[in-house]
C-alpha positions as CSV (number, residue, x, y, z in Angstrom):
1,M,-136.5,-2.5,-26.5
2,D,-137.5,-3.2,-22.9
3,H,-138.0,0.4,-21.5
4,D,-137.6,-0.5,-17.8
5,A,-134.5,-2.6,-18.4
6,A,-132.9,0.1,-20.6
7,L,-133.6,2.8,-17.9
8,T,-132.2,0.6,-15.2
9,L,-129.0,0.0,-17.3
10,F,-128.7,3.7,-18.1
11,D,-129.1,4.7,-14.5
12,H,-126.5,2.2,-13.3
13,Q,-123.9,2.6,-16.0
14,M,-124.2,6.3,-17.0
15,R,-125.1,7.8,-13.6
16,Q,-124.3,5.7,-10.6
17,R,-121.1,4.2,-12.1
18,T,-120.1,7.1,-14.3
19,R,-116.4,7.7,-15.0
20,A,-114.5,11.0,-15.2
21,D,-114.4,12.6,-18.6
22,D,-110.6,12.0,-18.5
23,P,-109.7,9.2,-16.1
24,D,-106.0,9.9,-16.6
25,D,-106.3,13.5,-15.5
26,P,-105.8,13.8,-11.7
27,G,-107.8,17.0,-11.8
28,A,-110.8,15.2,-13.2
29,R,-112.5,12.8,-10.8
30,V,-115.8,11.2,-9.9
31,E,-116.6,11.1,-6.2
32,R,-119.4,9.3,-4.2
33,V,-120.3,11.3,-1.1
34,G,-123.1,9.6,0.8
35,D,-126.1,9.3,-1.6
36,V,-124.6,11.7,-4.2
37,V,-122.3,11.1,-7.2
38,R,-120.5,14.1,-8.4
39,Q,-118.0,14.8,-11.2
40,V,-115.2,17.3,-10.5
41,G,-113.2,18.8,-13.3
42,A,-110.7,21.5,-13.8
43,D,-111.6,25.0,-15.0
44,G,-113.5,24.7,-18.3
45,D,-114.5,21.1,-17.6
46,W,-118.0,20.0,-16.6
47,N,-118.7,20.0,-12.9
48,G,-121.8,18.7,-11.4
49,I,-124.1,16.1,-9.7
50,V,-124.6,13.1,-11.9
51,W,-126.8,11.0,-9.6
52,S,-128.4,11.2,-6.2
53,G,-130.5,8.9,-4.1
54,L,-132.0,11.2,-1.5
55,G,-135.1,11.3,0.7
56,P,-137.2,14.1,2.2
57,A,-135.1,14.0,5.4
58,T,-131.7,14.1,3.7
59,A,-132.1,16.2,0.5
60,D,-131.7,19.8,1.9
61,A,-128.5,18.9,3.8
62,A,-127.1,17.1,0.8
63,I,-127.8,20.1,-1.4
64,A,-126.2,22.5,1.0
65,E,-123.1,20.2,1.3
66,Q,-122.6,20.2,-2.5
67,V,-123.0,24.0,-2.6
68,R,-120.4,24.4,0.0
69,Y,-118.1,22.0,-1.7
70,F,-118.1,23.6,-5.1
71,A,-117.9,27.0,-3.5
72,S,-114.7,25.9,-1.8
73,L,-113.4,25.1,-5.3
74,G,-114.7,28.4,-6.8
75,R,-116.6,26.6,-9.5
76,D,-120.1,26.8,-10.9
77,F,-121.8,23.4,-11.2
78,E,-124.9,21.7,-12.4
79,W,-127.3,19.3,-10.7
80,K,-128.6,17.0,-13.4
81,L,-132.1,16.2,-12.2
82,Y,-134.0,13.3,-13.8
83,A,-137.8,12.9,-13.6
84,Y,-137.5,9.7,-11.5
85,D,-135.2,11.2,-8.9
86,R,-136.4,11.5,-5.4
87,P,-137.7,13.2,-3.4
88,E,-140.4,14.3,-5.8
89,D,-139.9,18.0,-4.8
90,L,-136.2,17.9,-5.4
91,G,-136.4,20.5,-8.2
92,A,-138.2,22.9,-5.8
93,R,-135.6,22.3,-3.2
94,L,-132.8,23.1,-5.7
95,R,-134.5,26.3,-6.7
96,A,-134.9,27.3,-3.0
97,A,-131.1,26.7,-2.6
98,G,-130.3,29.1,-5.4
99,F,-130.2,26.9,-8.5
100,T,-131.6,28.0,-11.8
101,P,-133.3,25.4,-14.1
102,E,-132.6,25.3,-17.8
103,P,-135.1,23.9,-20.3
104,E,-136.2,20.3,-19.8
105,E,-134.8,17.7,-22.2
106,T,-136.0,14.2,-23.0
107,V,-133.6,11.3,-22.4
108,M,-133.9,9.1,-25.5
109,V,-132.2,5.8,-26.3
110,A,-132.1,3.5,-29.3
111,E,-130.4,0.1,-29.9
112,I,-127.9,0.8,-32.6
113,R,-128.9,-2.4,-34.5
114,D,-132.4,-0.9,-35.0
115,L,-131.3,2.4,-36.4
116,P,-131.0,3.3,-40.1
117,T,-127.3,3.6,-41.1
118,A,-127.6,5.0,-44.6
119,V,-125.7,8.3,-44.7
120,D,-127.8,10.2,-47.3
121,L,-126.6,13.7,-47.8
122,P,-127.9,16.5,-50.1
123,E,-125.9,17.1,-53.2
124,G,-122.8,19.1,-52.6
125,V,-122.7,18.4,-48.8
126,R,-119.9,16.2,-47.3
127,L,-119.0,15.1,-43.8
128,Q,-115.6,16.2,-42.5
129,P,-114.0,14.8,-39.3
130,V,-112.8,17.3,-36.8
131,T,-109.2,16.5,-35.5
132,D,-107.7,20.0,-34.9
133,P,-108.4,23.4,-33.5
134,A,-109.5,24.7,-37.0
135,G,-112.2,22.1,-37.0
136,V,-113.3,23.0,-33.5
137,D,-113.7,26.6,-34.8
138,L,-116.1,25.3,-37.4
139,I,-118.2,23.5,-34.8
140,A,-118.3,26.6,-32.6
141,D,-119.4,28.7,-35.6
142,V,-122.3,26.3,-36.3
143,H,-123.2,26.2,-32.6
144,E,-123.5,30.0,-32.4
145,Q,-125.5,30.3,-35.6
146,A,-127.8,27.3,-34.9
147,F,-128.5,27.9,-31.3
148,G,-127.9,31.7,-30.9
149,T,-125.7,31.3,-27.9
150,S,-122.0,31.9,-27.1
151,S,-119.7,29.0,-28.0
152,T,-116.8,30.2,-25.8
153,R,-117.1,27.4,-23.2
154,L,-117.9,24.8,-25.8
155,R,-114.8,25.7,-27.7
156,E,-112.7,25.3,-24.6
157,Q,-114.3,22.0,-23.8
158,L,-113.8,20.5,-27.3
159,L,-110.2,21.7,-27.5
160,A,-109.5,20.0,-24.1
161,Q,-111.1,16.8,-25.3
162,L,-109.1,16.7,-28.5
163,A,-105.9,17.2,-26.4
164,Q,-106.7,14.9,-23.5
165,T,-109.1,12.2,-24.7
166,P,-109.2,12.1,-28.5
167,D,-110.2,8.4,-28.6
168,S,-113.4,9.0,-26.5
169,V,-115.0,11.7,-28.7
170,T,-115.9,11.9,-32.4
171,M,-116.6,15.3,-33.9
172,T,-118.0,15.9,-37.4
173,V,-118.9,18.9,-39.5
174,A,-121.2,18.8,-42.5
175,M,-119.7,21.1,-45.2
176,A,-121.3,22.7,-48.2
177,G,-118.2,23.8,-50.1
178,D,-116.3,25.9,-47.5
179,L,-119.4,26.6,-45.4
180,P,-120.1,24.6,-42.2
181,V,-123.8,23.9,-42.2
182,C,-124.2,21.3,-39.4
183,A,-122.1,20.0,-36.6
184,A,-122.4,17.1,-34.1
185,R,-120.3,15.0,-31.8
186,M,-120.4,11.7,-30.0
187,E,-118.8,10.6,-26.7
188,L,-117.9,7.0,-26.2
189,H,-118.1,5.8,-22.6
190,P,-115.7,2.9,-22.0
191,G,-117.0,0.2,-19.6
192,T,-120.7,0.9,-20.6
193,E,-123.0,-0.1,-23.4
194,F,-123.7,3.5,-24.3
195,A,-122.4,6.2,-26.6
196,S,-124.0,9.6,-26.3
197,L,-124.9,12.1,-29.0
198,W,-124.3,15.9,-28.5
199,G,-124.7,19.0,-30.6
200,G,-126.5,18.3,-33.8
201,G,-127.0,21.9,-34.7
202,T,-128.0,22.8,-38.3
203,L,-128.0,26.3,-39.8
204,A,-131.6,27.5,-40.4
205,A,-131.3,27.7,-44.1
206,W,-130.1,24.0,-44.3
207,R,-132.7,22.4,-42.1
208,G,-135.2,19.9,-43.5
209,R,-132.7,18.4,-45.9
210,G,-131.8,15.3,-43.9
211,I,-128.3,16.4,-42.8
212,Y,-129.2,15.9,-39.1
213,R,-130.4,12.4,-39.8
214,A,-127.3,11.6,-41.8
215,L,-125.1,12.7,-38.9
216,I,-127.0,10.3,-36.6
217,A,-126.5,7.4,-39.0
218,H,-122.8,8.4,-39.4
219,R,-122.3,8.3,-35.6
220,A,-124.3,5.1,-35.2
221,L,-121.9,3.3,-37.6
222,I,-118.9,4.5,-35.6
223,A,-120.5,3.4,-32.3
224,A,-121.3,0.0,-33.7
225,A,-117.8,-0.4,-34.9
226,N,-116.6,0.3,-31.4
227,G,-118.8,-2.3,-29.8
228,Y,-121.5,-0.1,-28.3
229,R,-125.1,-1.3,-28.0
230,F,-127.1,1.9,-27.4
231,L,-127.1,5.5,-28.6
232,Q,-128.3,8.0,-26.0
233,V,-129.2,11.7,-26.4
234,D,-130.7,14.4,-24.2
235,A,-133.2,15.7,-26.8
236,S,-134.6,19.2,-27.2
237,S,-138.3,19.6,-28.2
238,Q,-137.1,20.3,-31.7
239,S,-135.0,17.1,-32.1
240,R,-137.3,14.7,-30.3
241,P,-139.8,14.2,-33.2
242,I,-136.9,13.4,-35.6
243,L,-135.3,11.0,-33.2
244,Q,-138.6,9.2,-32.5
245,R,-139.1,8.7,-36.2
246,L,-135.7,7.1,-36.4
247,G,-136.4,4.7,-33.6
248,F,-135.3,6.4,-30.4
249,V,-137.5,5.8,-27.4
250,P,-138.0,8.3,-24.5
251,L,-136.7,6.9,-21.2
252,S,-137.2,9.9,-18.9
253,T,-136.8,13.7,-18.8
254,T,-133.9,15.6,-17.4
255,T,-133.5,19.2,-16.3
256,P,-130.1,20.9,-15.7
257,Y,-130.2,23.0,-12.5
258,L,-127.3,25.5,-12.6
259,Y,-125.6,27.0,-9.6
260,E,-123.4,30.0,-10.3
261,Q,-120.9,31.1,-7.6
262,P,-121.7,34.7,-6.8
263,H,-118.1,35.9,-6.4
264,I,-117.2,34.5,-9.8
265,H,-119.8,36.6,-11.6
266,E,-119.7,39.8,-9.6
267,Q,-119.1,42.8,-11.8
268,P,-116.8,45.6,-10.6
269,P,-118.7,48.9,-9.8
270,V,-119.0,51.2,-12.7
271,R,-117.1,54.5,-12.4
272,H,-119.0,57.5,-13.6
């Protein structure tokens, strides 16, 4: 795979020309304001900056403009910063403006034709598609146990996707009897050559048995059947070695910078 060509295609299709998660929802939209592309969604949807093309003389004003805009909507938002974004000190400028960085992830891409597609599962484990709220509950349960974080917002997001854009998302749970042991999802991006992988959490007691790899192969088969060329994933430090062994190539790194609206998160005074 040509690294530079793949990165250019990714930047153009998935960032500069991104589409709203639900193009049919008037409350979800993608807007280009100067040298910034932002996605605006309803409450519970993802809101944030997808792409920017800033310089040292324009960055601070653009950041302040986005803070004001999302404050006017009363929404938290994320500035998704990539290693090749400019200016070089954009991360420091975001922190100075009140953003909080989350852990860095590696943007990894593979051509689907180069990936293994054998879905090899341990004995007694089966893959179950998620098509209803009960399945979303299983995904949320795995998420909380695998990552140790609340799944409240994830549950809301996945329920909204099932209701509004079921054809653009594939959700799968690996079940050992009645126990959900791994969960993952894939988003299809119409008008691009990319499908993106999300989740991929496995319960600690079930790691190292090939379930994560089987779910990647399962999703690769679905993406290929829908005509996509690439799989893309924002990989954690834990999943990056597995993905590299399967044939994924690092394109860049990305760091989510979060901005929380103070008035949303203010706590009422405690009465003694």
